[in-house]
C-alpha positions as CSV (number, residue, x, y, z in Angstrom):
1,M,47.8,22.5,10.8
2,I,44.2,23.0,9.7
3,V,45.4,24.1,6.2
4,V,47.7,21.1,5.9
5,I,44.9,18.7,7.0
6,A,42.5,20.3,4.5
7,L,45.1,20.1,1.7
8,V,45.8,16.4,2.4
9,F,42.0,15.7,2.5
10,S,41.5,17.5,-0.8
11,I,44.3,15.5,-2.4
12,A,43.0,12.2,-1.1
13,A,39.4,13.0,-2.1
14,G,40.6,14.1,-5.5
15,A,42.5,10.9,-6.0
16,L,39.6,8.8,-4.9
17,L,37.2,10.6,-7.3
18,S,39.7,10.2,-10.1
19,F,40.0,6.5,-9.4
20,I,36.2,6.0,-9.3
21,F,35.7,8.1,-12.5
22,G,38.5,6.4,-14.3
23,R,37.3,3.0,-13.4
24,R,33.8,3.8,-14.5
25,V,35.0,5.2,-17.8
26,E,37.2,2.1,-18.4
27,R,34.2,-0.2,-17.8
28,T,32.0,1.9,-20.1
29,V,34.5,2.1,-22.9
30,S,35.2,-1.6,-22.7
31,D,31.5,-2.3,-23.3
32,A,31.3,0.3,-26.1
33,T,34.4,-0.9,-27.9
34,Y,33.5,-4.6,-27.9
35,T,36.6,-6.5,-29.2
36,P,35.5,-9.2,-31.6
37,P,36.7,-12.7,-30.6
38,E,39.4,-14.4,-32.7
39,E,37.2,-16.5,-35.0
40,R,38.4,-19.6,-36.7
41,S,39.2,-18.6,-40.2
42,T,38.9,-22.2,-41.4
43,V,37.2,-25.3,-40.2
44,E,37.7,-28.9,-41.2
45,L,34.5,-31.0,-41.1
46,D,34.0,-34.5,-42.6
47,G,37.1,-34.0,-44.8
48,V,36.0,-30.7,-46.2
49,T,37.6,-27.3,-45.5
50,Y,35.3,-24.4,-44.8
51,V,36.2,-20.7,-44.5
52,R,34.4,-18.0,-42.6
53,D,31.9,-16.2,-44.8
54,R,32.6,-12.5,-43.8
55,S,29.4,-11.4,-45.5
56,V,27.3,-13.2,-42.8
57,R,26.5,-11.1,-39.8
58,A,24.9,-12.1,-36.5
59,Y,22.6,-10.1,-34.1
60,L,21.5,-11.3,-30.7
61,F,17.9,-10.8,-29.7
62,L,17.2,-11.1,-25.9
63,G,13.7,-11.2,-24.3
64,V,14.3,-10.2,-20.7
65,D,12.0,-11.0,-17.7
66,D,12.2,-9.7,-14.1
67,V,13.5,-6.4,-15.3
68,G,11.9,-4.6,-12.4
69,V,14.4,-6.1,-9.9
70,S,17.3,-4.0,-8.8
71,Y,20.6,-3.9,-10.6
72,D,22.2,-3.0,-7.3
73,E,21.7,-6.6,-5.9
74,Y,24.2,-9.3,-6.8
75,G,23.0,-11.5,-9.7
76,R,19.6,-9.9,-9.8
77,G,19.6,-7.8,-13.0
78,G,16.9,-9.8,-14.7
79,R,17.2,-13.0,-16.8
80,T,16.9,-13.8,-20.5
81,D,13.7,-15.8,-21.2
82,T,14.3,-15.7,-24.9
83,I,17.7,-15.9,-26.7
84,L,17.6,-15.8,-30.5
85,L,20.6,-15.3,-32.8
86,L,19.5,-13.6,-36.0
87,V,22.0,-14.7,-38.7
88,K,21.8,-12.3,-41.7
89,D,23.2,-13.3,-45.1
90,G,22.4,-10.5,-47.6
91,G,18.6,-10.1,-47.8
92,K,17.8,-13.4,-46.0
93,M,18.0,-14.3,-42.4
94,R,17.9,-17.5,-40.3
95,I,17.2,-17.8,-36.6
96,L,19.2,-19.9,-34.2
97,E,17.1,-20.7,-31.1
98,I,19.2,-21.0,-27.9
99,S,17.6,-22.5,-24.9
100,R,17.6,-20.3,-21.8
101,D,18.5,-23.5,-19.9
102,T,21.7,-24.1,-21.8
103,M,24.5,-25.1,-19.4
104,T,27.6,-23.2,-20.2
105,E,30.3,-21.1,-18.7
106,V,28.9,-17.9,-17.1
107,D,31.0,-15.0,-15.7
108,T,29.9,-13.7,-12.4
109,Y,30.4,-10.2,-11.0
110,D,29.7,-8.4,-7.7
111,V,27.5,-5.3,-7.3
112,A,30.5,-3.0,-8.0
113,G,31.0,-4.7,-11.4
114,D,34.2,-6.5,-10.4
115,Y,34.7,-10.0,-11.8
116,L,34.3,-12.8,-9.3
117,S,34.5,-16.2,-11.0
118,T,33.4,-18.3,-14.0
119,G,31.1,-21.3,-13.4
120,V,28.8,-23.6,-15.4
121,M,25.2,-22.6,-15.1
122,Q,22.1,-21.8,-17.2
123,I,23.1,-19.2,-19.8
124,N,20.0,-17.1,-18.9
125,M,21.9,-16.2,-15.6
126,Q,24.6,-14.3,-17.5
127,Y,22.3,-11.3,-18.0
128,S,21.7,-11.0,-14.3
129,F,25.3,-10.2,-13.5
130,G,25.4,-6.9,-15.3
131,D,24.9,-3.6,-13.5
132,S,22.8,-2.1,-16.3
133,P,20.8,-3.4,-19.3
134,R,23.6,-2.4,-21.6
135,R,26.3,-4.2,-19.5
136,S,24.0,-7.2,-19.2
137,A,23.5,-7.5,-22.9
138,F,27.2,-7.1,-23.5
139,L,28.0,-10.0,-21.1
140,T,25.3,-12.2,-22.7
141,K,26.6,-11.4,-26.2
142,R,30.1,-12.5,-25.1
143,A,28.7,-15.7,-23.5
144,V,26.8,-16.7,-26.6
145,S,29.8,-16.0,-28.8
146,S,31.9,-18.3,-26.6
147,L,29.2,-21.0,-26.7
148,L,29.3,-21.0,-30.5
149,G,33.1,-21.3,-30.8
150,D,33.9,-17.6,-30.7
151,V,31.7,-16.5,-33.6
152,E,31.5,-12.7,-33.8
153,I,28.2,-11.2,-32.8
154,N,27.8,-7.8,-34.5
155,G,25.1,-6.4,-32.3
156,A,22.4,-7.1,-29.6
157,V,18.9,-6.0,-28.9
158,S,17.3,-6.7,-25.5
159,L,13.6,-6.3,-24.9
160,D,11.9,-6.0,-21.6
161,M,9.1,-8.5,-21.9
162,S,6.7,-6.0,-20.3
163,G,7.1,-4.0,-23.5
164,I,5.4,-6.6,-25.7
165,S,1.9,-5.3,-24.8
166,P,2.4,-1.6,-25.7
167,I,4.4,-2.5,-28.8
168,V,1.7,-4.9,-30.1
169,N,-1.0,-2.4,-29.3
170,A,1.0,0.3,-31.2
171,L,0.7,-2.1,-34.2
172,G,-3.1,-2.2,-33.7
173,G,-2.8,-5.8,-32.5
174,I,-1.2,-8.6,-34.4
175,D,-2.5,-11.4,-36.6
176,V,-0.9,-14.7,-35.9
177,I,-1.3,-18.1,-37.6
178,M,-0.8,-20.8,-35.0
179,E,2.1,-22.9,-36.2
180,E,1.4,-25.5,-33.5
181,D,-1.4,-26.5,-31.1
182,C,-1.5,-24.0,-28.2
183,T,-5.0,-24.8,-26.9
184,Y,-3.3,-25.4,-23.5
185,I,-3.1,-21.6,-23.3
186,N,-6.4,-20.7,-25.0
187,P,-9.0,-23.0,-26.6
188,D,-9.0,-20.7,-29.7
189,Y,-5.3,-21.4,-30.3
190,A,-5.6,-24.6,-32.3
191,E,-2.9,-25.4,-34.8
192,G,-3.5,-23.5,-38.1
193,A,-6.0,-21.0,-36.5
194,A,-5.8,-17.4,-37.5
195,V,-5.9,-15.3,-34.3
196,H,-5.9,-11.5,-33.7
197,M,-4.2,-10.7,-30.5
198,D,-4.1,-7.4,-28.6
199,G,-1.1,-6.5,-26.5
200,G,-2.3,-8.2,-23.3
201,E,-3.1,-11.5,-25.1
202,A,0.3,-11.4,-26.9
203,E,2.2,-10.9,-23.6
204,N,0.4,-13.8,-22.0
205,F,1.0,-15.9,-25.0
206,I,4.8,-15.2,-24.8
207,R,5.1,-15.6,-21.1
208,W,3.0,-18.8,-20.5
209,R,4.9,-22.0,-19.6
210,D,4.3,-25.1,-17.5
211,K,6.8,-26.8,-15.1
212,S,7.3,-30.1,-16.9
213,V,10.7,-31.3,-18.2
214,G,11.5,-29.7,-21.6
215,A,8.6,-27.2,-21.2
216,N,11.0,-24.4,-22.1
217,D,11.7,-26.1,-25.5
218,V,8.0,-25.8,-26.3
219,R,7.9,-22.2,-25.2
220,M,11.1,-21.4,-27.1
221,S,9.5,-22.7,-30.3
222,R,6.4,-20.6,-29.6
223,H,8.6,-17.5,-29.0
224,S,10.5,-18.1,-32.2
225,W,7.6,-18.3,-34.6
226,F,5.6,-15.6,-32.8
227,I,8.5,-13.1,-33.0
228,R,9.1,-14.1,-36.6
229,Q,5.5,-13.3,-37.5
230,M,5.7,-10.1,-35.5
231,L,8.8,-9.0,-37.3
232,E,7.2,-9.9,-40.7
233,S,4.3,-7.6,-39.8
234,F,6.8,-4.7,-39.7
235,R,7.9,-5.2,-43.2
236,G,6.9,-2.4,-45.6
237,R,5.7,-0.2,-42.7
238,D,7.1,3.1,-41.4
239,I,8.4,1.9,-38.0
240,T,9.6,5.3,-36.7
241,A,6.6,5.8,-34.4
242,L,6.8,2.2,-33.3
243,L,10.5,2.7,-32.3
244,D,9.3,5.6,-30.2
245,V,6.9,3.4,-28.4
246,A,9.4,0.6,-28.0
247,D,12.2,2.9,-26.8
248,P,11.6,2.6,-23.0
249,Y,11.7,-1.2,-23.3
250,V,14.6,-1.7,-25.7
251,N,18.3,-1.5,-25.2
252,T,20.6,-2.0,-28.2
253,D,23.9,-1.1,-29.7
254,L,22.4,-1.0,-33.2
255,R,21.7,2.2,-35.1
256,T,18.2,2.9,-36.3
257,D,19.1,2.1,-39.9
258,E,20.5,-1.3,-38.8
259,M,17.3,-2.0,-37.0
260,K,15.2,-1.1,-40.0
261,S,17.4,-3.3,-42.2
262,L,16.7,-6.3,-39.9
263,F,13.0,-5.7,-40.1
264,E,13.2,-5.6,-43.8
265,T,15.1,-8.9,-44.1
266,E,13.3,-12.1,-45.2
267,L,13.3,-14.7,-42.4
268,T,13.7,-18.0,-44.2
269,S,14.2,-20.7,-41.5
270,T,14.7,-21.6,-37.8
271,V,17.5,-23.8,-36.4
272,R,17.5,-25.0,-32.8
273,L,20.7,-25.4,-30.7
274,P,21.2,-29.2,-30.7
275,G,21.2,-31.1,-27.4
276,E,18.8,-32.4,-24.8
277,S,17.0,-31.2,-21.7
278,R,17.4,-33.0,-18.3
279,R,15.8,-32.4,-14.9
280,G,18.5,-30.7,-12.7
281,A,18.5,-30.4,-9.0
282,I,16.5,-27.2,-9.1
283,H,15.7,-26.4,-12.8
284,D,15.8,-27.9,-16.2
285,E,19.3,-28.1,-17.7
286,F,19.9,-28.2,-21.4
287,Y,23.2,-29.9,-22.5
288,V,24.5,-29.1,-26.0
289,D,25.6,-31.8,-28.4
290,R,29.0,-30.4,-29.4
291,E,29.4,-32.4,-32.5
292,E,26.1,-31.4,-33.9
293,L,26.7,-27.8,-32.8
294,E,29.8,-27.7,-34.9
295,K,27.7,-28.6,-38.0
296,V,25.2,-25.9,-37.2
297,V,27.9,-23.2,-36.8
298,V,29.6,-24.3,-40.1
299,D,26.2,-24.2,-41.9
300,L,25.4,-20.7,-40.6
301,F,28.7,-19.0,-40.8
302,Y,31.1,-20.8,-43.1
303,K,31.3,-21.7,-46.8
304,R,33.3,-24.3,-48.6
305,A,36.8,-23.3,-49.4
306,D,36.6,-24.9,-52.9
307,G,33.6,-22.8,-53.8
308,K,31.2,-25.7,-54.2
309,D,27.7,-25.5,-52.7
């Protein structure tokens, strides 16, 4: 009887471990083998036919706050304060700024990683429903792709905002030209001023925000041009040592050579997700103008079928 009970227990335990291991592998592989969405091959806009320009690639940059919270708690895996889509066309790149307050469909999961439901909420919440930085970035990549009409996103980089200080210090500080008036943060930050920031000053500059309606739009603009100038400071430099410093704070599915290629690409312009901010019951809510968004997506990812400019 003891032998039979032991045998039954062993079989049951083995089956349970096999189920858990198999489920974990399935979830990991599903993240690693991201299936591109079925993009629209053609788009009709204002009587003109456009086709998807396959040479254009997109990379998602996420600045994540509250990373210290536990991934073992439902919906508490940190949130994305900065969401930038880097759209690379050959040796040039444009940035699409996406408000963290954008109201869109977000998939929710429990602490075991099982899907619960889909609801409309701020897009910055999507990251919090992953059970690891990698899973969270994957979910956010999928949410942004859906928001943009299923445009394929070729990779993602998430940065723990607490890494800004050591990264900037590793650069020996950063020289910034104030592209707008930021004296509400520091009296020295007048528009047009040339400022040298150390790591602590740079982190405070990135994180600072007030509570007024639309305040995130102001911070988003500040993030965009600051990060653009920081990336430009990498150009022509050996970033191998810098990547070592950044490693604890960065999660990405890009290879090192792909990261270097992004650093070496000329940033030409910034586009903002079209829409408007409104005061919600608890937080600001940003509502996308769908007609204008269609024009932005076509401009970034499509070309005229007739070959005209």
